[in-house]
Structure formats: C-alpha cells, structure tokens
N, C-alpha and C positions, 0 to 999 in steps of 0.2 A: 538556528531558527527553530521555533517550537510549534507543534501542532496546536491550532487554536480551537478546534471543534471538540465535541464530546469524545471521550476515550472510546475508540472502536472495540468491539467485542468479537465479531464474527466476519469472516471473509464473505464478500458479496457474491462470489461465484460458488464455492464449495460449501459454504455455511459452517465450516469448522471454526472452532474457537481459535483466535489469533494467539500466537506464542512468540515472544521475543521481539519481533519486528512486524510492521505492516507497511504496505505500499499504497499510497494514494496515486493511482496511475491509470493511464489510458490502456484500454484493451484493444487488441488488434482488430476486433470487429467493430470498433467505434466508440462505445461509451467509456466513461471513467468509472472507477469504483475503488472501494477499499479491498485490497487483496492480501492474502497470505503470501509469503515468499514463494512457495511452490507454484501457486496459481499465477503469480506475476511472471515467474520464469517460463511457464508454459504459454500464457496468453497475453502477457504485457508486451509493450513495445520498447522497453528500456527505461533508463532513468535520465533525468535532466529536464530542462525547460521544454514544456510541451509534451513531455512523455510521462514523468512520474517522479515522486519523491518517496524515499524510504525513511521511516521513523522507528525509534525504539519505543516499545510499549512501556518500559520501566519509568521513563521520564518525559516521554513525548517529544524528545529532541530529534531533529533531523539527523539522519545517519549517512545519507547519500542522496545524490540527485540535485 
C-alpha cells in the first residue's frame, strides 16, 4: 500500500525533519499525526488497524502496520 497524501516533511510533535520512515499514527493522548519514529516510540499506541501505519520516505510504500 502506498501513501496517497503529500510527502510529509516534519514530525507533528517535535517538528524535526523526517528521516527514513514516518508513522501516520494515533498518539496516546488522543489525536492522530505524522510522527518521526522516535516520537511514535514514545507517544504512539503501536502499529496496525486503528493504531498507525509506518511508511518509507524514499518511495512512500507502507513498511509496517
């Protein structure tokens, strides 16, 4: 599965430039966002249906979830 939106550039939480992968995921406090892997590890609720999906920035293909 491929990411259909605009190529994300920055993490919605820490605002750092994304590198390698990004997660379209749910945050433990409630909202969803585009997260870098470290922020998803700290604040995300996991990967899978209803939790989040991980994508490669190089080709926007789904890598997990």
